[in-house]
N, C-alpha and C positions, 0 to 999 in steps of 0.2 A: 746860708749855704744849703744847697740842695743839688740833686743829680738830675740832669735832663731839663728840658725846657719848661715843663710844668704849666703849660697854658690850658685854660679851661676850654672845653668844646662848646659849640653852639647846641645847647640842650634842646632835645625834642620835648615839648610840653606833654605832660601825661594827663589825659582827660580824667577829671575827677580829683585832681590835686592842685591846690593853690598854696602859695607860700608867702608869708609876711615877715618882715624884718624890722626890728626897732632897736633903739639904744636905751638900755636901762641904767647904764652907768655903774655896773656891778663892780668892775675893777678899775676901769679908766673912763672918765667922762667923755661922752661923745662917741664911744666905740660901739659899733653894732654888735650886740651881745645877746639878743633875744630873737629866736626864730620860731614861728608857728607854722605847722603844716595843717591845712584843712583838707579832710578827706571826704569825698562824696558819700552820702548815705548808701549803705550796702557794701562799702569797701571791706575787704578782708585784710587782716594784719597778722603777721607772725614774726617772732623775734627770737634771738639768742642773746644771752647776757653773760656778764663776767662770772668766773668761778671763784673769785676772791670771796672768802667767807665774811670779810668786813665790807660787804657790798654796800654801796651808797643808798641812802633813803629813796631817791628816785627809781633806782633799780627795783627795790622791794615794791614800791607803789606801782610801777609800770607792770611788773609781773602780775600783781593782784588784779589790776584793772583789765589787763589783757585777758585774764581768765573769766572776767565777770560780764563783759559786754563788748560790742563791736566798737572799736575806737573811732572817733570822729576828728580828734585833734592830737597832734604831737607838739609838745611844748619843750623847747630846748633853750637852755641858758649856758653861757660860758662865764669864766671868771670865778666860779665858785662851784665845787663838786658836791656840796651838801653830803659829804661822806665823813664818817667818824663824828657824827653830830647827834647820835643817840635818838631818843624819843622825840626831842624837839625837831630833829631833822625830818622825821616822818610827818610830824604835824605841819611843818613848813611846806613839804612837798604836796601834801594833801590840800593845804590852803591855796597853793598856786593852782592846782587842778580845779578847785572850787571856784576860784576867781575867774579863770578863763571860761569855765563852763557857764558861769553866770553871764559873762559878756556875750557868749556865743549861743546861749539858749539850749544847752545840752546838759545831761547829768554829769556830775564830776567823774564818774567811772569811765566816761567816754574820752577822757583826756589822759594821755600817757606822758609823764614828765621825764626829762633827760637833763642831766647837769654834768658839767666838766669844768675843771679848774683846781683851785687850791683845796686840799683836804683839811678838815678839822675846823673850818670857820662856818659860822651860822649863815644860812642863806638870807640875803637881804630881801625878804618877801615884799616889803613895801615898794621897793624899787621895781621889782618884776611886775607886780600888779599894776603900778602906775604906767608901765610901758605897754601893757597888753592891748589897750585900745588902739595904739599906734600900729602895732603889729597886725591887728585884725583889719585896720583900715588900709594896710599896704598889701593885702592878699592879692596875689596874681599868679596865674599858671606859668608865667615867664620869669619868675624870680629865683630860678635855681642857682644862678651864678652869685647873686647877692646872698642867698642862704648859705652857700658854700663858704663865703667870707664870714658870715655871721656866726658860724660854729667853730671858728679857729681859736686856739689858745696859743701855744708856743709854735704852732705851724708858721712857716714863712710864706706859704702860698696856699690858696684854696685848692680843693681836690674834687674832681667830678668826672663822670663818665656817662655816656648816653648811646643808645642804639635804636634802630628801627629794624624790624625783622618780619618777614612774611610768615604768618602762622595760619595755615589753611587759606581761607578766602580773605583774611583780615591782615592789615598792617598793624603790628603791635609796637608801641613805644615804651622804652625803658629809660629812666633817668635816675641818677643817684649821686649823692655827695658823701664825703667822709671827712673826718678830722683825726689828727693824731700825729705826734712827732717824737714823744718820749714816754717813758713808762710803758713801753710796748713789748709785750711778750705774748705768745700764743695763749688762748683761752682767757680773754682775748687780748686787750691792750688798752691804754688810755685812749680809746678810740670810740668814735660814734660813726655809724654807717646807716644811711637811709636810702633805700632803693625802692622805686615805685614803678609799676607797670599798669597800663590800662587793660591788660588781659583779664579775663575771668578765670581765676584759678581755684580749683576745689580746695576747701579749707585744709584737709589733711595733707594734700599735696603741697600746699604753700608752706606748711611747717617743715615738711621733709626737704623742700628746696632750700629754705633759708639755713637749715641745719647742715645739709650736705655742702652747699656752696660756701657757707661761712667756714666750714671745716677745711676746705681746700684753699681758701684765700686768706681771710682775716686770721684764721688759726694757724697759719703757716708763716707769719711774719714775726720778726723779733728785732728790737733795737737794742735793748739793754737787760733783758731777762726779768724785768719787773712786771708783774700782772696787776693791773689797775683795779680800783674799786667800782668803777663807773661804766665799764664797757657795755655797749649794746649795739646790735645790728638788727635793723628792722626791714622787713620786706612787705610792701603794700601791693595789693592787687585790687584795683578799683572796679574792674569789670565794665568799664565805660566805653569800650571800643565796639561793642555790638556783636562780638564774635561768640561762638559757642564756648561753654565752659571747658577748660582744659583739665583733664583727669589723667591718671596714670596710663590709661589706655589710648589717649588721644594721639592721632598721627602727627599732630603739630608739636607735641611736647619736646622732642629732641631739638628742634630749631629754637624754640623758646628757651630751653634750658641752656643751650650753647650761648645764646645772646646774654642771658642773665649771668652766666659764668664769666663771660668777657667783662661785663660791668663790675662784678665783684672783684675779679683779679686786678683790673685797672685801678680800682679804688684802694685795694690793699697795697698794691705795689707803690702807689702814690705816697702812702704813708711812709714806707721805707725810704723812698727817694728823698723825702723831706724829713728824715730822721734828724733829731737835734744834732747839729754840727756835722751832718753827713757829707762826705765827699765821694763815696763809692756806693754803688748799688751792687749787691753780691748775691748770687744764686748758689745755694748749696744743693747739689744734685747727687743723691746717694742711690746707687743702683745695685741690682743683684743681691739684695738683702734677703734674709730668710723670712722676716716678718716686717710688718709696718712699724711695730714698736722699735725694733733695732735700727731700722733705717732712720727713723725720726730721732732716736737717741744719738746716733752718730752726727746727724745734721745739726741738731741743736747744740751738742757739745762743742762743735767747731764754731758755730755761729755765735755762741755765748762767750767764747774764750776771749778775755781781755787782751791776751798776748797776740792772738790771731788778728783781732780787730784793730789793735794799734799798729801792727805790721801793715795791715791794709791801708791805714791812714798814711803811713810813711812810704807807701808803694814799695815796700821791702819784701822781696820774694823769699822770706824766711820760712821755707817749707817745713823745717823741723817742728815749728809750732803747730802746723796742721797735723802732721804725723802724730805728735804727742797727744793732741786732742782726740784723734780717732782712737788711739790706744787706751784712753781713759773713759771711753764712752759707756763702759759697762757691758759690752757685748762679749759673752763667754765663748771661748773656743775659736776665735778668729784665726784663720790661716794667714799669718802675716806675709808669707811669701807670695800669696795669691793676690793680695790687695794692690790695687792701683789707685794712685791719687794724681789728678790732673789739675793744672791751672790753665783754664782755657783749653787750647789745643796742645799744651806742653805737658808731657808726662813728668811728674816730679818723683814719684816713688813707684818702684817695681822690684819684685823679688826681694822684698824685705829691706830695701835701702834706696838710695838715690838712683834714679833711672840712669842707665849708662849713656843715653843720648841727651841728658839734660845739660843745659848750660845756664849760667847766671844771666847771660845776655838775653836769652829767650824768655826766661822767667820774668826778667825786668820789663820786657816789652809788654807782657800781659798785665803786670801790676801797674803800669803807668796809665792804664785805661780807667775810665770812670765806671764802666760796667764790667764785672768780672764773674766768671763761673768757676766754682771749685767742684770738680767731679770726683766722687769717691766710689770706686767699684769694689764691693766686698766679696764678690765671687762665692756667694753662699745660697743664692736662691733667685727668685724672679721679681721681687718687690722693688719698686722704685718710688721715692718720695723727694719732694723739693721743698726747701725752706728759703725764705728771702730775708736778708739782713743788710746792714751797712757797717761802716767802720766806726771807730771811736776817735774823735778829734779833740783838740784842746777846747774847741767851742762847746762840746757836749758838757764838759766839766763846768765851764763858765756859765752856760745857760742854766744848769740845774743848781749851781751854787748861788746864783743870783735870782732864782725863780720868784721868791717872795719879796724881793727888794726891787 
């Protein structure tokens, strides 16, 4: 189950990026579960990672390697998270980096590892190493769609986005893929995101961009309020399109940033649309808050409420559940008579209670849709924030109950 068509675009190849896919048989024989990104020499890489303190071994190694040298390869496996594996997990992640480095003729620090899958099981290093030559032999600039499929776990469909944008005198290409369907909560999620552009972006600007864009996209989605151990979002700038370097003062930066933001948003929203068992795509839009913190507190409290999420699955306009969630969001001194809560274009709550013009029929008409916006106007200031989530269905419980079987 998923919301919307979910078809992959025709990806624009990114000069300086080649992708190879192979089957290591990590969890299921014959499944494509190993993806390698080859980055042209001189490419710049920036990333953001999970805030979970039990971060997976590949997260630790990727952070270290990213600080040591310019990455040339990204190594991604599914089916095993290599998380909760202690010192052995670190050794296994390093062994995989060394093996790929040996095959490709680079130093091990030039390889960034990424893993996703079951937590607490040892990484089958031998299987990964055996599949690396096949992945390298498969390297092609046109393998974005295959790579999107190769990084899936409980995802029901691959996720990708692509853009071309005029930046100064050059046409810039941007392509990206993501994965994730469960254990999704801001900062970040059981998600991996890889976005690449052939623009030449200054190093300090690249890190700023991935942090800012990640915060507005991947850090604003939630499926089930669980923060994973393995999250990573990587932004690559190969500089292979021949244009001038983009800095903070470049006239072309706004156009490039807008296109990058569209790709980040599309990839993040695709995760919510494919949330485990999802039948609804829901936008929480909190406006006129005094601070960003209180806007997000209200949005996340509603988005994480099991009662709200199950009502969404049932298409039940039980607006009292939304009202109760807003009231327990921890925002001090709210003027309850001033707050308005809307379901689409239907006002649910006004003047401290049910809106006088609300009817169950109008509420039901909105709830019957696949895509729903819940708007909450706090009337306390000028801050607005949005969070994206989905409903809780029977399938969510089934998928996670049977995940290891």
